[in-house]
N, C-alpha and C positions, 0 to 999 in steps of 0.2 A: 658348579664341576669341581669345586676344591673339597679337601677333606681327605683325596683317597692316599691309599698310601704306595708307596714306591713298587714297580712292577717287577715281576724276576720273571726267568725264564720257566717255562710250560708252565703260564701262569693262568692259560683264559679255559673258560668252561662255557662251551657252545650249547645250548639245546634247541631243539626243533623235533616235535610234535610230527612233522612228517616228513617229506625230502627237499621237494627244491633243489637248489644248488648247494642247502648248507653241509652235503659230503665232499663237496670241493672245497669249502670254506675250512671245513676241518683238516682236509687232508693239506692244503696248502698252511694252514696254518700249525700243522705236525710239522713240513719241510722247512716253516722257519723256525722252530725248536720252541713254541709259541703253546701247543694245543696242550693241556691236562687231560682234558674230558671229553666227549662227545657225547649227551645223550638225546639219544630219539627213543621211536616205538617200535614199527617194526625193521628189522634190521640181519640179514642173512650173513651168522660166518660161518663159510666153508668147511675152514679147520678145525671147528668146534665140534662137541657134542649137543645136540641131537641134530644139528646141521647136515654133517656126514652123512646120515642116513636119506638126506632128501636129495641125494644127486642126479635120480631121473629128472626129476624138475628143476633141474641147476638152473637151463635156459631160462627160465621163469623167476627164479628167486635171484638172480644174479642183478637184476635191475634191482633191487637193496642192499646192494654190496658195490662200497668204492675200493678200486684195487689198490694196493698203497697204504693204504689206511689201517693204520697197527690194531688189531681186535683189543687190543687188551685196553683199549685209549677209548673202545665205543661201551654204551652203558645201554641196552636197550629196555624196553619195558613195551613189547609190544599188545600187551590189554588194552591199552588207549586206544589201538587203532584199530583191534580185532571188530569192533560191530559195525564201524565204516565200510571196509574192506568187505564185509560179509552184505552188508546194504548194496553197496555199488555192485557186485554182482549179480544183483538179484536187480535191482533199480534202477541200476543204471546214473545217469547225474539228473537223481527228482529232487525237490525238493528237500525231501526227509534226506537224504543222504546229506545235502548240504549244511541239515543241523544237523547232522553228526557230525561233522566234521569241526563244525562253532563248540560242540560241546567235547568231543574229545580234545579241542585248544584249550577249553577252561581247565577240563580235570589234570591235563597233561601239567598246564603251569602252575597248578593250585601244588602237586604233588614234588616239582622241581621246588619251588621256592621255599616247601616245610622241610625239604628232604637232601637237597643238590646243593644249595648256593651257600656255602661255605669254605671259607680259607682260599681266595682266590682272588687275583689281580684283575681281573675283567670277567666278565659273566656279559654274553653276547647272545641273545634270545632275538627268535623272529615275529614276526608283527601276527597279531591276533592268539600269539601262546605264551606272551611273556610277562605281563600287565605286574602279577603278584612279585614273579620273580627279579623286577628290574625294582619292587618298592623295598624286597627285602634286601636286595645287591645295594642299594642303596645307603638303607638303615646300620648295613655293615660297613662302610665305609668301603665298596668293592664299585668299581668303576662298574656303571650299567649302561651297557649300546643293545641298541636294539633295530635291527636291520627290517627294513621294509621289501616287499617281495612285490609288492604294485606301488602305486601312489597315495597319497591322503587320502581317507575316506571321506571325508568332506566334499572334495572334488569328484568322485566316485559317485559319490550321490546328486550331484551339480548335473553332471555332463552326462549319467547313465539315465537320469531324473529326464532330465529332457526326450533323450532319444526314447524312452518310452510311452513320450505321448507322440512324439513325431512319427513314429510308427508303431501302434499298438497291436497289428497282428506277428509284431515279432517279440511282444514284452515279456513273453514267455522264457525268451532266448537269451536274456541277458542278464549276465553271471557279475557277479562283485557289485550288485545293487540291493538283493534281499538278504537282510540279515537280521534275529532277533534282537529287539530293543537292548537286553544286556551285551550282548557283543558286539554292537555299535558305539557303546557306551566303554567297553576298553578297546576298543580301536580309536576312538579317539584321545582317551587317557593316555595310551601306549608312551607315542610321542612324546609326550609330555613328562613323565614318570625318567625317562631314560639320560643320561649325561650327552648320550650320541647318538644321534640316528644313521643309518647306511641306509644308503638308497642306490640305485642302478643307473640313475638317468637325471639329466637336468630337468626332465619333467616334472619327474616326484620332487624332487628338491623344491621347483617351484611351487607345486601344491602345498607342501609342507608349511613352506612360510607365509604362505596365502592364509594357513592357517593358524598364522602367529606362531609359529615353533622359529627360534633365533637361527639364523644360516651360518653362526659360529658353531653350532651344533652339530648340522647335517654336512655329513664326508659323503662324497661323492666316490662308486667304487663300482666299474660297470663289470659284467660278469664275461667269462670265456666262453670258447667254442673249441671241441676235442677235434685238432685236425688231423686226427687217426681217423677218425670217422667220418666226418664232411672235409671230404677234398675235392678236388676237379679231376675230370673224367673227360677224353675228348668227346665235343658235342657233336654229333649228329648235322646233318646241314638240311634236313628235309623238311617241307612245311607237313603242319601248319606250326602257328607261334605257339608252343605248350607254357600256359601260363598256370601257374602251381599259388595252392591257398593250402597253409600248414596252419592248424589251431583250433580252439575248442570253435565247433562252426554256428554262433549265436552274433547277436545282434551289439556284443562289447567289443568282437572285434570286427564292424561293421561287412562283415560279411555279405548284407544285402548290394550295399553300396557298387561292392564289384561284378556281382549278379546282374546290377541295374548297365553298370556299364559296358558287359559284356555282351547283354541283350540289344543292347542301343546301337551295337555294333552289327550283329544277327547277322554274322560273317563263319563261315564251316572255316576259314584260316586260322579261325582263333581256337584253338580246345583248350576250356578250363577244367583243370584236375583240383577234389578239396580231399584233402586230407586231415582227421580229426573226429572226435565224437560229439553227435550232435547233441546240441544243449537244447533244453525245453522238449517241447511235444517234434518239433523239426515240421510243424506245418508249413509255414510261411517259407521255410526253407526249399521243400517238396514241392511250389508252385513253381519253382525256377528252375527242375528237373532238366527240359532241355537244352538249357543252359551250360551245363556241366557233366564231371563225371564224378562220383563220388566214390573214394576208394576206402571209403571207415577211418578207424584208428590204427596206427601203425605205430611200432617200435622204433628207435633209430636207424635203426641196419636201414628199414622199409625205405624211411622217410627221407633218408641221406639220397640211398638211389633215384629213388623219385625226384629228387631234387637235380642231380646229376644228370637225369635225361631232359629234364626241361629247361626253356629257354628266362622265366623270367618267375619272380614269387610275386604277388602283392599281398602285403597285410594293413589294409582301411583301417587299424582298430580305433574304438575311442579313449581306448582306456590301458594303460601297460606301465607298469612298473621297469620293463626294459623290452621284451621282444625279441627273445632269443634265437627265434627261427629267422630271424633279419638276417644275426652273424651266419648261421648257420646253413642261408642259401647262398651271402657272399662269399663263404668257403668254398663251395662247390660251385664259382664259377654264374653265380647268377647274377645279375640286376634287378634290383630290388625296388619295388615301388610303396613306400609305408607313411604313416601318417607321424606327424609332428607330436601324438599323445604318446611317446615311443620314445626310447634310444635313437630312434632312426637321425635327427639332426646331427648326431655325435658322433655315428657309424658312417654313414652315406654323402659321399662328397657329392654336390649337385652336378647334374650333368655326367658324372664321371664312374658313379656306380651305381647309380640311380634316381629317385626322384624324392623329394618329401613333398608329399601332396597333404589338404584337408579331406579327412576321410567322408565328407558327404558330398565333396566338388565330382559328382558322375558325368560329369561333360570335361571336365579335365582330365579325369581319371581315364576315359574313353579316347581321347587325345594323345596320351601318351602311350596306350594301347597298340591305336593306329600308328603312330609314330615309329614302335620298334617292332612292328609287322613291318613296316618297308623297308625300316634300318635295319636288317639283321643284322649283316657286318659290323655298323654300329653298335649293336644291341650286346657281340660277342666280345668288341672289345670293352666293353663298359664290366660285362661280366670277369675278365681279366683283372682289371683295375680292382674290380669290387674281391677277389681273389687276395690277391695283392695285400690290400684294405685289411682284409680279417685278420691276416697273419700277424697284426696288430693288438688283436683280441683273442692269445692263442690260453688258456688257462696256464701255462710260466707266465706271460705278461700280468695276468691278472694276480698271480701269487706276488709277485715285484709290488705290483700295483697297491696290494694289501700290507705287504712291508712299509710301503709311506704312509697308508691308512693306522695302522699302526703307529707310527711315529710322532703320528700327528696327535695320537688320544695321549692326553699327558696328566701325571697325577700329583702335578705339583699341590702343595697345601693351600 
């Protein structure tokens, strides 16, 4: 981490081949006076030509735009993402689409490394799409930062690989497990090639340390929640207990364990709603059809509305980098039950905002659901506490934490 140049204002180049929370990072860096450029793939600039001609589908395109982010700072190269978007529209979340994402990441990284990494104080890339860029930054004396959207790949292989043999009927629904060999090597090498690794949770940090990454180069930066979209509404008082799951409907999210808990209770006093794209064939999921209402994939507005009308969110994930829906649900006034393989232990104050449970403990999950059903007044109190807690993780608070992370990233000789 030595031999670096002294940092200057507007000295940071951010590169991400997709979206995730990179838009929020770029905006926060702009507010802090540190963003030089944000390089990405597909991005909507409503104030520019030819984007101005697309006003009729603005409601679709605006999810690829960050309000407040100066358009001049965004360099977009949509051809990297075009094949993936076309395949996804036709095939959904198929293995072919997953492979196209890997290819997108590799080609984007190669392009950025060869043409964009020059003259900056800091290069900030994202997991899977920055290996060559990190290496070029190192060679040019630029501080190389990589951010992980999830935990380390070795932990994914271990945890999700075990889940594959525990529940073989769900194995086609386990995301973050099946990658081309060349991409797995890339995921292994990236944290080692970086000067600093940025993670969103203690769980992610632990997996990096277990993989041999020194703790001194791992910086924790929890994500934020949009409190303008995800906010409390007056709760209804009628039965049944409305339980919500939001996320990719597959076994990485531990959805089987939630379904088993609801099945175990087998009561019409609990209603489970599930939001999100089905991962894999969906055959194992459909076998539980009598125990849930499936609402499909939704945008943020629809998700927020369902959260506001629910009593509880459950996310029994086996592998998360953060688990943003935890925070979104809390902001909407819901107590949350989530697993320790996420940011839940840092977000949820046990017994006050919800509960942190091992995802495979169906018995304990069923007990907590039954307790919340019986103690609805207490559940509402926990929801109020959760909303208060979520206020500590707004995107404004994220910006403040990012400022402290940047202070930690040194440029000493």
